[in-house]
Every structure is written in C-alpha cells, then in structure tokens.
C-alpha positions as CSV (number, residue, x, y, z in Angstrom):
1,X,28.1,11.4,13.7
2,X,27.4,12.8,17.0
3,X,27.2,9.8,19.8
4,X,24.9,11.9,21.7
5,X,21.9,11.3,18.8
6,X,19.6,8.7,20.0
7,X,17.8,6.7,17.4
8,X,14.7,4.9,18.3
9,X,11.2,3.8,17.5
10,X,8.0,6.1,18.2
11,X,6.9,5.7,21.7
12,X,3.3,7.0,23.3
13,X,4.1,10.6,24.4
14,X,6.4,11.6,21.5
15,X,3.4,12.9,19.4
16,X,3.4,16.7,20.4
17,X,7.5,17.0,19.8
18,X,6.5,15.5,16.2
19,X,4.4,17.8,15.1
20,X,6.2,20.6,16.3
21,X,9.2,19.2,14.2
22,X,7.1,18.5,11.3
23,X,5.5,22.3,11.2
24,X,9.1,23.7,11.7
25,X,10.6,21.4,9.0
26,X,7.7,22.1,6.3
27,X,6.9,25.9,7.3
28,X,3.4,24.2,8.3
29,X,1.9,20.7,8.2
30,X,0.1,18.9,6.5
31,X,-0.6,22.3,4.2
32,X,-4.2,21.7,3.7
33,X,-7.1,22.6,5.8
34,X,-8.4,20.0,8.3
35,X,-11.1,19.5,10.2
36,X,-9.5,18.8,13.7
37,X,-6.3,19.3,15.5
38,X,-3.1,18.7,13.6
39,X,-2.3,16.2,16.3
40,X,-5.7,14.4,15.6
41,X,-4.6,14.4,11.9
42,X,-1.5,12.9,12.8
43,X,-3.2,10.3,15.1
44,X,-5.4,9.2,11.9
45,X,-2.8,9.2,9.3
46,X,0.0,7.3,11.3
47,X,-1.9,5.2,14.0
48,X,-5.2,4.4,12.8
49,X,-5.1,3.1,9.4
50,X,-6.7,-0.2,9.0
51,X,-3.7,-2.0,7.5
52,X,-1.9,-1.2,10.4
53,X,0.1,1.5,12.2
54,X,3.2,3.4,10.7
55,X,6.7,2.5,11.4
56,X,8.0,5.7,13.0
57,X,11.5,6.4,14.1
58,X,12.9,9.1,15.6
59,X,16.3,10.8,16.3
60,X,16.7,12.7,19.8
61,X,19.5,15.5,20.6
62,X,18.9,15.3,24.5
63,X,15.3,15.7,25.4
64,X,14.3,17.1,22.1
65,X,13.2,15.1,18.9
66,X,15.4,16.8,16.1
67,X,14.6,14.4,13.4
68,X,11.7,11.7,12.3
69,X,10.9,9.2,9.7
70,X,7.5,7.5,9.1
71,X,6.6,4.5,7.0
72,X,2.5,4.1,6.2
73,X,1.6,0.6,5.6
74,X,-0.4,-0.2,2.5
75,X,-1.4,-2.9,0.4
76,X,-0.3,-3.2,-3.2
77,X,-1.2,-5.6,-5.7
78,X,1.5,-6.4,-8.0
79,X,0.9,-8.8,-11.0
80,X,-1.2,-11.8,-9.2
81,X,-0.5,-11.1,-5.4
82,X,-1.1,-8.7,-2.8
83,X,2.0,-7.5,-0.8
84,X,2.3,-5.5,2.2
85,X,4.4,-2.7,1.2
86,X,5.3,0.7,2.8
87,X,4.9,4.2,1.6
88,X,7.8,6.5,2.8
89,X,6.6,10.0,4.1
90,X,6.7,12.7,6.6
91,X,10.7,12.3,6.7
92,X,12.0,15.4,8.4
93,X,14.9,16.9,10.4
94,X,15.4,20.2,12.2
95,X,17.0,22.7,10.4
96,X,19.7,23.0,12.8
97,X,21.0,19.4,12.3
98,X,20.8,18.7,8.4
99,X,23.9,17.7,6.8
100,X,24.8,15.2,9.3
101,X,23.3,11.7,8.2
102,X,20.4,11.7,10.5
103,X,18.1,11.5,7.7
104,X,19.6,8.5,6.2
105,X,20.2,6.8,9.4
106,X,16.2,7.3,10.3
107,X,15.4,5.9,6.9
108,X,18.0,2.7,7.1
109,X,16.6,2.1,10.7
110,X,13.0,2.2,9.7
111,X,13.8,-0.3,6.5
112,X,15.3,-2.6,9.0
113,X,12.1,-2.7,10.9
114,X,9.8,-3.2,8.2
115,X,12.4,-5.7,6.5
116,X,11.9,-8.1,9.9
117,X,8.1,-7.5,9.7
118,X,8.5,-9.0,6.1
119,X,6.9,-6.5,4.2
120,X,7.6,-6.4,0.4
121,X,9.0,-3.2,-0.6
122,X,9.2,0.4,0.2
123,X,8.3,3.4,-2.1
124,X,7.6,7.0,-2.3
125,X,5.9,9.4,-4.9
126,X,8.1,12.2,-6.0
127,X,6.9,15.2,-8.3
128,X,10.1,17.7,-7.4
129,X,12.2,17.4,-10.4
130,X,15.1,18.6,-8.3
131,X,14.4,15.7,-6.3
132,X,13.8,13.5,-8.9
133,X,17.4,13.4,-10.5
134,X,18.9,12.8,-7.0
135,X,16.7,10.4,-6.4
136,X,17.3,8.4,-9.6
137,X,21.3,8.0,-8.7
138,X,20.2,6.7,-5.1
139,X,17.0,4.1,-5.5
140,X,15.1,1.8,-8.0
141,X,12.8,3.7,-10.3
142,X,9.5,2.3,-10.8
143,X,8.9,1.9,-14.8
144,X,5.6,3.6,-14.3
145,X,4.6,7.2,-16.2
146,X,2.3,9.0,-14.5
147,X,1.2,12.2,-16.0
148,X,0.9,15.7,-14.0
149,X,-2.6,16.9,-15.8
150,X,-3.9,20.6,-14.9
151,X,-7.0,22.3,-16.1
152,X,-7.2,26.1,-15.4
153,X,-10.1,28.5,-16.2
154,X,-8.8,31.7,-16.1
155,X,-5.1,31.5,-17.1
156,X,-4.6,35.3,-16.1
157,X,-5.9,35.0,-12.6
158,X,-3.9,31.6,-12.3
159,X,-0.6,33.5,-13.2
160,X,-1.5,36.5,-11.0
161,X,-1.6,33.8,-8.0
162,X,1.7,32.6,-9.2
163,X,3.8,35.6,-8.6
164,X,6.4,34.7,-11.0
165,X,8.8,36.8,-12.5
166,X,8.5,34.9,-15.5
167,X,4.6,35.1,-15.8
168,X,4.4,36.2,-19.7
169,X,6.4,33.2,-20.9
170,X,4.3,30.9,-18.6
171,X,1.5,32.6,-19.8
172,X,1.6,32.0,-23.5
173,X,3.3,28.3,-22.5
174,X,-0.3,27.6,-20.9
175,X,-2.3,29.5,-23.7
176,X,-0.2,27.2,-26.3
177,X,-0.6,23.9,-24.5
178,X,-4.6,24.6,-24.1
179,X,-4.9,25.2,-27.9
180,X,-3.1,22.2,-29.0
181,X,-4.8,20.1,-26.3
182,X,-8.4,21.3,-27.9
183,X,-7.1,20.5,-31.5
184,X,-6.1,16.9,-30.3
185,X,-9.2,16.4,-28.4
186,X,-12.2,17.6,-30.4
187,X,-13.0,14.2,-31.5
188,X,-12.4,12.4,-28.4
189,X,-15.4,13.1,-26.2
190,X,-17.6,9.9,-25.8
191,X,-21.2,9.2,-26.8
192,X,-23.0,8.1,-23.6
193,X,-25.2,5.1,-23.6
194,X,-26.1,4.7,-20.3
195,X,-28.8,5.7,-17.9
196,X,-26.5,6.3,-14.9
197,X,-27.2,7.6,-11.9
198,X,-24.7,9.6,-10.3
199,X,-24.7,10.8,-6.4
200,X,-22.9,12.1,-3.7
201,X,-21.9,9.7,-0.4
202,X,-20.1,9.9,2.5
203,X,-19.7,6.5,3.2
204,X,-18.3,3.3,1.5
205,X,-20.8,0.6,2.1
206,X,-20.3,-3.5,1.6
207,X,-20.9,-2.9,-2.4
208,X,-17.4,-1.5,-2.6
209,X,-15.9,-4.7,-1.8
210,X,-17.9,-6.4,-4.3
211,X,-16.5,-3.6,-6.6
212,X,-12.8,-4.4,-5.7
213,X,-13.4,-7.9,-6.2
214,X,-14.6,-7.2,-9.8
215,X,-11.9,-4.9,-10.5
216,X,-8.5,-6.1,-9.0
217,X,-8.1,-9.0,-11.6
218,X,-7.9,-6.3,-14.4
219,X,-5.0,-4.6,-13.2
220,X,-1.1,-5.5,-12.6
221,X,-0.3,-2.8,-10.2
222,X,-3.0,-1.1,-7.8
223,X,-3.5,0.3,-4.4
224,X,-5.5,-2.4,-2.6
225,X,-9.0,-0.4,-2.4
226,X,-11.4,-2.2,-0.1
227,X,-14.1,-0.4,2.0
228,X,-12.2,-0.4,5.1
229,X,-9.3,1.2,3.5
230,X,-11.6,3.8,1.5
231,X,-13.5,4.7,4.4
232,X,-10.4,5.4,6.5
233,X,-8.6,7.3,3.9
234,X,-11.5,9.3,2.5
235,X,-14.4,9.6,5.0
236,X,-12.8,9.6,8.6
237,X,-13.4,13.4,9.7
238,X,-9.7,13.5,10.8
239,X,-8.2,12.9,7.2
240,X,-9.6,15.9,5.4
241,X,-12.9,16.8,3.5
242,X,-13.4,15.1,0.6
243,X,-16.3,14.7,-2.1
244,X,-17.2,11.3,-2.9
245,X,-19.7,10.7,-6.3
246,X,-20.3,7.1,-7.3
247,X,-21.9,5.8,-10.3
248,X,-24.6,3.3,-10.7
249,X,-26.2,1.5,-13.5
250,X,-29.2,-0.6,-12.9
251,X,-28.7,-0.7,-8.9
252,X,-25.3,-1.8,-9.8
253,X,-21.8,0.1,-8.4
254,X,-20.0,0.9,-11.5
255,X,-17.4,3.6,-10.4
256,X,-16.9,6.4,-8.2
257,X,-14.5,9.5,-8.2
258,X,-12.9,11.6,-5.1
259,X,-12.6,15.3,-5.2
260,X,-10.7,17.5,-2.5
261,X,-10.9,21.4,-2.5
262,X,-7.9,22.5,-0.5
263,X,-8.4,25.6,1.2
264,X,-5.0,26.2,2.9
265,X,-4.6,29.2,0.5
266,X,-7.7,30.8,1.4
267,X,-7.2,33.3,-1.1
268,X,-6.9,30.9,-4.2
269,X,-8.2,27.3,-3.0
270,X,-7.4,24.5,-5.3
271,X,-9.3,21.6,-6.8
272,X,-8.3,18.1,-6.9
273,X,-9.3,14.7,-8.4
274,X,-7.8,12.7,-6.3
275,X,-9.0,9.1,-7.3
276,X,-11.3,7.8,-10.1
277,X,-12.1,4.3,-11.3
278,X,-14.8,2.5,-12.8
279,X,-15.7,-1.3,-13.9
280,X,-13.3,-1.8,-17.2
281,X,-16.2,-1.8,-19.9
282,X,-17.6,1.6,-18.6
283,X,-14.8,3.7,-20.1
284,X,-17.7,6.4,-21.0
285,X,-18.9,6.1,-17.2
286,X,-15.3,7.7,-16.4
287,X,-16.1,10.7,-18.3
288,X,-19.4,11.7,-17.0
289,X,-17.8,11.4,-13.4
290,X,-15.3,13.9,-14.4
291,X,-17.8,16.1,-16.1
292,X,-19.7,16.2,-12.8
293,X,-16.6,16.7,-11.1
294,X,-16.1,19.9,-13.3
295,X,-19.3,20.9,-12.7
296,X,-19.1,20.9,-8.9
297,X,-15.6,22.5,-8.8
298,X,-16.6,25.2,-11.0
299,X,-19.6,25.9,-8.9
300,X,-17.6,26.3,-6.1
301,X,-15.5,29.1,-8.0
302,X,-11.9,26.8,-8.2
303,X,-10.0,27.8,-10.8
304,X,-7.4,25.3,-11.0
305,X,-7.7,21.3,-10.6
306,X,-5.1,19.2,-10.3
307,X,-4.8,15.1,-11.2
308,X,-2.3,12.6,-11.6
309,X,-3.3,9.7,-13.5
310,X,-0.8,7.0,-15.7
311,X,0.3,8.2,-18.8
312,X,-1.5,6.7,-22.3
313,X,-4.4,5.3,-19.9
314,X,-8.1,5.7,-20.2
315,X,-8.4,8.0,-17.4
316,X,-5.6,10.2,-18.8
317,X,-7.3,10.4,-21.8
318,X,-10.6,11.4,-20.1
319,X,-9.1,14.0,-18.4
320,X,-7.2,15.1,-21.8
321,X,-10.7,15.1,-23.3
322,X,-12.2,17.3,-20.7
323,X,-9.8,20.2,-21.1
324,X,-6.9,19.4,-18.9
325,X,-3.5,19.6,-20.1
326,X,-0.1,17.8,-19.3
327,X,2.9,19.0,-17.3
328,X,5.4,17.3,-15.7
329,X,5.3,13.7,-14.5
330,X,5.7,12.0,-11.1
331,X,8.1,9.3,-10.5
332,X,7.9,6.5,-8.1
333,X,11.2,5.2,-6.3
334,X,11.5,1.8,-4.6
335,X,13.6,-0.4,-2.7
336,X,13.0,-3.9,-2.2
337,X,12.5,-5.3,1.3
338,X,11.5,-8.8,1.0
339,X,10.4,-11.1,-2.2
340,X,12.2,-9.7,-5.0
341,X,9.5,-9.1,-7.5
342,X,10.8,-8.5,-10.9
343,X,8.9,-4.8,-11.3
344,X,10.6,-4.1,-14.3
345,X,8.2,-6.3,-16.1
346,X,5.7,-3.4,-15.6
347,X,7.3,-1.7,-18.4
348,X,5.5,-3.8,-20.8
349,X,1.9,-3.6,-19.0
350,X,-0.7,-2.1,-21.1
351,X,-1.2,1.1,-19.0
352,X,-4.8,0.4,-18.5
353,X,-3.7,-2.4,-15.9
354,X,-1.7,-0.1,-13.9
355,X,-3.7,2.5,-11.6
356,X,-1.8,5.3,-9.4
357,X,-3.4,8.6,-8.6
358,X,-2.6,11.4,-6.5
359,X,-4.9,9.6,-3.8
360,X,-2.2,6.9,-3.4
361,X,-0.1,9.3,-2.2
362,X,-0.3,11.7,0.9
363,X,0.1,14.7,-0.7
364,X,-3.5,15.7,-0.6
C-alpha cells in the first residue's frame, strides 16, 4: 500500500470532506429526503447518538480525505444480557483509490478501536445478493432469516417506474406471487377483540421505557429500544420525517408502528414500515396498526411499501395477511470483538423471540 496514505480517527473539522466523499462514492448521500442539511444529518447520525458517538476512521492522501468507515454504537439484547455493539455503515473510498486495500485497512482500524473499548461485536445488514455471496466468504453469518416484504397497489405503474427490460417476466411474477399470497392468507385475518385507541405521536415519553421493560425479556435478540434511543432515531428533526402511531388500551401502551415516506425520488415516492412491535399477548393489535399504516400510505398515494421482518414471526404473518409478498432476504454478518457469545444458538430460538426490522439498520 502507498506509504503516503494516512489512516487516523475522525477529528473535528473533517466533516465537510467526509460529506463530499460520501456524496461522491454513493452518487448522492443519504438518498432520502431530509429536513436539514446533509452535514447536520451526518452530525445527528454519528455524533449525537445517546449511546455514544460513532467510531469514525478516515484515510487521507495529502490533505484530502479519500476513504472513511463508520461504526454506530448500539445496544443489543442477546439472550439474557445487553451488550454494546457496533453497526458498520457509511464505508466509502473515492473511486480513484479503490482496489488498493484501503477499505479493509479502515475497517480493521475501526474494529481495533472498538475492541479496546470492550464493545462486544460488530455487525452489518446486507440485502444485495452479490454482496451477500462475497460476505459469506469473509464473515460470520447471523443465523436469523429476515424476509424482504413488499406490497404493490398498481403493479403496472410499479413496473413502468422500474424501467426494466425484463418487465414482462417481472409483471407476471408479481401477479403470481400476489395470487398465491391471497390464497394462503384468506383465513388468516384475525378478529379484533379490543377497543384500542390508535393515535399519532411526535415524541416517545416515559411510558416507552416501561413498555421496553415489559417486552425485553420476551426476546433473545433485539435492539434496545428505550425512549432516549427511539427519540434520537425517529423524532430528531435531523434524522428523517417519520410517522409514528401508538396503540393504547385502557390508558396502557400496548404497541407502536413507525412509517416513512421517502420522497428522494419525487416522481415515485416509496413507503416503508420501519418498525412495529406490540406486547406479546396483543398480536391482533399489530394487525390493527398495519391496517392503519396502509390507510395512511394509501391516502398519500404511495404505490409500493417495503418492510423487513423475521421470517415465520408473527409480524411477518401480519404483513402477509395484509397483502404483502415475500421477495429476497436480508442477511446480517458479524465479527466478535470481545465476549465470544454463542450466536449460533439463536438458530434454535422461536422466530417470535427475535426482532429485527429495517429500522434497526440505517437504510431508511
């Protein structure tokens, strides 16, 4: 490797160069509509997380930053304990410097810092099939199956927007999946037994800490979702614009859902069910929240809705019952940093004891 490359930790003043690199490398970053500057969004994401700032390492050539790697600290409940972990993200190398081992060097430096801080493991969520094949050769694979679920109202409109030369095959593939899904789900719509109040909120109050304490022991793998984390993730104006709806029964919080309309492509905005969780004995309420979400997104003329939920879980069942179809899967790869937890034991767990959604990534 060129000895003129310098690898070091992020320093105040690097921000503008980092933003330029990310926008160049990804041909636009972060690729969703914002209510603030891209710089403010980066600061929110990597400096103001209540768990702590990201570990950010950069590569320099002369005075120019030509590579970067970010590790977002998050708390994961794995089996009976909560561990400080990192999610690898925003890994970028300037196009003129790719293929020189810079990305690997950046990642190794970041992981070394996280090991010294006694973080437990580093993970990343991958949906691209090509990357999945290559990552399986390099990293441990979390034994959790996460379904990519999609609901399309007007298939013809969607295929027009896709601009694919294989439209005819994709068109009939979608029709067939929709048809098979309807046959399988005709008798799966649950009856609603509760007088539940669903309302929109813009802030997570103290009741969400109580809610977290009520649900956490039902899970063997789940991101810690206290009110401080939820407010940072979904309510800070520098993150994105989310729609949050809560479900109450007799003044008790029993569940919530988080939605996102991404207007980055102004001609074809997309909808997302970003997060969904209820108390374990209120499955039907999850269905109610999804129906409320679908009404809201339909009123806003959203044609395609995407979600990711653990395969064979009650949440996947709720979405399939609501007309979603299953496409490919998300995979999670990880590396132990400290505390060699036997992650493979998760393979034996009931899918309802594992929670992972698109909101647990930085994708949207």
